[in-house]
Every structure is written in structure tokens, then in C-alpha cells.
C-alpha positions as CSV (number, residue, x, y, z in Angstrom):
1,M,143.2,259.2,169.3
2,N,141.0,256.1,169.0
3,N,139.6,256.4,172.5
4,E,139.0,260.2,171.9
5,W,137.0,259.4,168.7
6,I,134.9,256.7,170.4
7,S,134.2,259.2,173.4
8,R,133.0,261.8,170.9
9,W,130.4,259.5,169.6
10,R,129.3,258.3,173.0
11,E,128.9,262.0,174.2
12,G,127.2,263.2,171.0
13,R,130.1,265.5,170.1
14,I,129.6,265.0,166.3
15,G,129.2,268.5,165.0
16,F,130.9,267.3,161.9
17,H,127.9,265.0,161.0
18,R,125.5,266.5,158.3
19,D,121.8,265.6,158.1
20,A,121.9,265.5,154.3
21,E,124.3,264.6,151.6
22,H,127.2,267.0,151.0
23,P,126.5,269.5,148.2
24,A,130.0,269.1,146.8
25,L,129.5,265.3,146.5
26,V,126.4,266.0,144.5
27,R,128.0,268.6,142.3
28,H,131.3,266.9,141.5
29,W,130.9,263.1,141.8
30,T,129.6,262.5,138.3
31,T,132.4,264.6,136.8
32,L,134.9,262.0,138.0
33,G,133.7,259.5,135.4
34,V,133.3,256.7,138.0
35,E,131.2,253.9,136.3
36,P,128.0,252.7,138.0
37,G,128.7,249.5,139.8
38,T,132.2,250.7,140.9
39,K,132.7,249.9,144.6
40,V,133.5,253.0,146.7
41,L,135.6,253.2,149.8
42,V,134.6,255.7,152.4
43,P,137.3,255.9,155.1
44,L,136.3,257.1,158.7
45,C,132.7,257.1,157.4
46,G,130.8,257.8,160.7
47,K,127.1,257.6,159.8
48,S,127.3,259.9,156.8
49,L,124.3,260.0,154.6
50,D,126.7,260.5,151.7
51,M,126.9,256.7,151.6
52,R,123.3,256.4,150.9
53,W,123.6,258.9,148.1
54,L,126.4,256.9,146.5
55,A,124.5,253.8,146.9
56,A,121.5,255.4,145.2
57,E,123.8,256.3,142.3
58,G,124.4,252.7,141.7
59,H,127.7,252.2,143.7
60,P,128.3,249.5,146.3
61,V,129.8,251.3,149.3
62,L,132.3,250.0,151.8
63,G,132.6,252.4,154.8
64,I,135.3,251.9,157.6
65,E,134.5,253.4,160.9
66,L,136.1,252.9,164.4
67,A,133.0,253.8,166.5
68,S,130.5,251.0,166.5
69,L,127.8,253.5,167.8
70,A,128.1,255.4,164.5
71,I,127.4,252.3,162.5
72,E,124.6,251.2,164.7
73,Q,122.9,254.6,164.3
74,F,123.4,254.5,160.5
75,V,121.8,251.0,159.9
76,A,119.0,251.8,162.4
77,G,117.4,254.1,159.8
78,G,117.8,251.9,156.7
79,G,115.9,248.6,157.0
80,A,117.1,245.1,157.5
81,S,120.9,244.4,157.9
82,S,123.1,241.5,158.6
83,R,126.2,241.3,160.7
84,Y,129.3,239.1,160.7
85,R,133.0,239.1,161.6
86,Q,136.1,239.0,159.3
87,S,139.6,239.2,160.7
88,D,139.9,242.5,162.9
89,F,136.4,243.8,161.8
90,E,132.8,243.5,162.7
91,I,130.9,244.1,159.5
92,W,127.3,245.3,159.0
93,R,125.7,244.8,155.6
94,Q,122.6,246.8,154.5
95,G,121.6,246.6,150.9
96,S,124.6,247.5,148.8
97,I,126.4,249.2,151.8
98,E,129.0,247.4,153.9
99,L,130.2,249.0,157.2
100,W,133.4,247.7,158.6
101,C,133.9,248.6,162.3
102,G,137.6,248.8,163.1
103,D,140.9,250.6,162.5
104,F,141.3,251.8,158.9
105,F,145.0,251.0,159.1
106,H,144.2,247.3,159.8
107,F,142.1,247.1,156.5
108,H,144.5,245.4,154.0
109,T,144.9,245.2,150.3
110,Q,143.5,241.6,150.2
111,Q,140.2,243.0,151.6
112,A,140.2,245.8,149.0
113,A,140.4,243.7,145.9
114,D,137.1,244.9,144.4
115,L,137.4,248.6,145.3
116,G,137.6,251.0,142.4
117,A,136.9,254.5,143.8
118,F,136.9,256.5,147.1
119,Y,135.2,259.4,148.9
120,D,136.9,261.3,151.8
121,R,134.8,264.0,153.4
122,A,136.0,263.7,157.0
123,A,138.9,261.2,157.1
124,L,142.0,263.3,156.3
125,I,140.8,266.3,158.4
126,A,140.1,264.0,161.4
127,L,143.8,262.9,161.6
128,P,146.6,264.8,163.4
129,P,149.7,265.9,161.4
130,A,151.8,262.9,162.4
131,T,149.2,260.4,161.0
132,R,148.2,262.0,157.8
133,Q,151.1,260.9,155.7
134,R,150.4,257.3,156.8
135,Y,146.8,257.7,155.8
136,A,147.7,259.0,152.3
137,F,150.1,256.1,151.7
138,H,147.7,253.5,153.1
139,L,144.8,254.9,150.9
140,A,147.2,254.6,147.8
141,Q,147.8,250.9,148.7
142,L,144.1,250.2,148.6
143,M,143.4,251.8,145.3
144,P,144.2,250.2,141.9
145,P,145.8,252.3,139.2
146,G,143.3,254.6,137.6
147,A,140.9,254.7,140.6
148,R,139.4,258.0,141.2
149,G,138.2,259.8,144.3
150,L,136.8,262.9,145.7
151,L,138.4,264.6,148.8
152,I,137.1,267.5,150.8
153,S,139.6,269.2,153.0
154,L,139.4,272.2,155.4
155,T,141.5,275.1,156.1
156,R,141.5,277.7,158.9
157,A,143.5,280.7,159.9
158,P,147.1,279.9,160.7
159,G,147.9,279.3,164.3
160,D,144.7,277.5,165.2
161,D,145.9,273.9,165.2
162,A,143.3,272.4,167.6
163,G,141.3,269.6,166.2
164,P,139.7,267.5,165.0
165,P,138.8,268.7,162.5
166,Y,142.3,269.8,161.5
167,S,143.2,272.4,159.0
168,V,144.9,270.9,156.0
169,P,146.2,273.5,153.6
170,A,146.4,273.0,149.8
171,D,150.1,272.6,149.7
172,E,149.8,269.8,152.2
173,V,147.1,268.0,150.2
174,R,149.3,268.1,147.2
175,E,152.4,267.0,149.1
176,L,150.6,264.1,150.8
177,F,148.9,262.7,147.7
178,G,150.9,263.9,144.8
179,A,153.4,261.0,144.7
180,N,150.6,258.4,144.1
181,F,147.7,260.4,142.8
182,E,147.1,263.0,140.1
183,V,145.7,265.8,142.3
184,S,143.2,268.4,140.8
185,H,141.7,271.3,142.8
186,L,138.0,271.6,141.9
187,E,136.7,274.4,144.1
188,D,136.9,276.4,147.3
189,G,133.8,276.9,149.3
190,E,132.7,280.1,150.9
191,P,134.5,281.0,154.1
192,E,132.2,280.1,157.1
193,D,131.5,282.3,160.1
194,N,133.7,280.1,162.3
195,G,136.7,280.7,160.0
196,W,136.7,277.3,158.2
197,Q,136.8,277.0,154.5
198,E,136.3,273.8,152.5
199,S,138.2,272.8,149.4
200,V,137.2,270.0,146.9
201,W,139.8,267.9,145.2
202,S,139.7,265.2,142.5
203,L,142.3,262.4,142.9
204,Q,143.2,259.7,140.4
205,R,145.5,256.8,141.4
206,R,148.7,256.6,139.5
207,G,150.1,253.2,138.6
208,P,151.6,250.7,139.2
209,R,151.0,250.4,143.0
210,V,153.9,251.4,145.2
211,G,155.4,248.8,147.6
212,R,153.2,247.3,150.2
213,E,153.3,248.5,153.7
214,Q,154.9,246.1,156.2
215,G,152.5,243.3,157.3
216,Q,150.3,243.6,154.3
């Protein structure tokens, strides 16, 4: 999957990218009660402008992205940036936004010590079924008890399993996250002409943390 994702960016097959912040983020983020100054994790962030919106709301942002091209395109439009390396990651810093280039599953709890919230608009739906449980568990490891997040999922008519993006129905969202998060459904978007429909969820990390993954 990693090679496929990088190829998508190189070939410009990024129809999932939006040229403005996501309306559901603007509508619902403030209802979560995340304090300004809380650092927000954005997994599989691409070059999402949602990160700039979160930064403008007073949140330091830590995005994790596999494709370096996505990060390069993001920082190109935002002024001066610095770049350094830590462990398995190449890191760009621009203002209050850090972009870590590497595998999300190689990002460990020691590196997440100052995180207090998260935003997932295109991470869960980018992952095939066999990887989604691992993703939900790893996200739980990175979030302290009480941390809140916003999740946007997609569903499509049954039988169309091609992706990414992948269809992740409501029952699966609850099954994936229910053990470690309090899961609340906020809204369903209007069905799109292509058959997709977005759903918006609020998640709050239960406590205490579950056992660490092997190697963390």
C-alpha cells in the first residue's frame, strides 16, 4: 500500500484533496471543547488545509504523512520552514505546524507525549480492512485519557469495496474505536452524486491507556 500511496502523489491522483478547509471541521471542532494550545495529531495528513485552519484556531499541529511530495507542496505555500530528522522521520516545521514524513505506525508513544487531540478526515478511509483495526489501536496508544478528536468517515453502496477511499460503515466505526474511545455520531452529510456519503464522529479517549504495542 505504501508504494501505491506515493505513486498517487507523484501522478497527481489526489482527488481526495480539498482546496479549502472541510466544512464539518469548521462546524464541529469547537463543540469538542479542545482547549487552545492543545497539540493536534493529524494522521495521514497529505497537504490538507485543515491543518492551517487548526493552527489559526490556536492549536500546534503534528501531521504525519508518508509521501514527502505532499509535505513539500504544503510548506511551499506557507513561508519559511525548517527541516531536520528524528528517528525514522524527516520533519518539516513551519510556524506551529510540524509535518513528520514517514510511516504512521512507526510513530511511537514517546514522540506523542505532548499530543492532546486528533483530527482524522482521510486516514481511516485510506486504509484497507485488514489495517483499520491496527490503526484504531495505534491511535489509542498515542492519545492520553480524555483526549478528544473528530473523525470523518465515508460510506458507499454495499458491494463496492474498491479503494482508497474505502467505505467504512457506522457499525465498523463503533467496533473499531468503541473499546478505547467514547464514540458519538454527530451528523451524516448529504449523499453525493458518486454514491459516497460522509459521516462525522466525536471521539474521546477512555482511560487508562491500554497495553503498549510490541516494540513501543
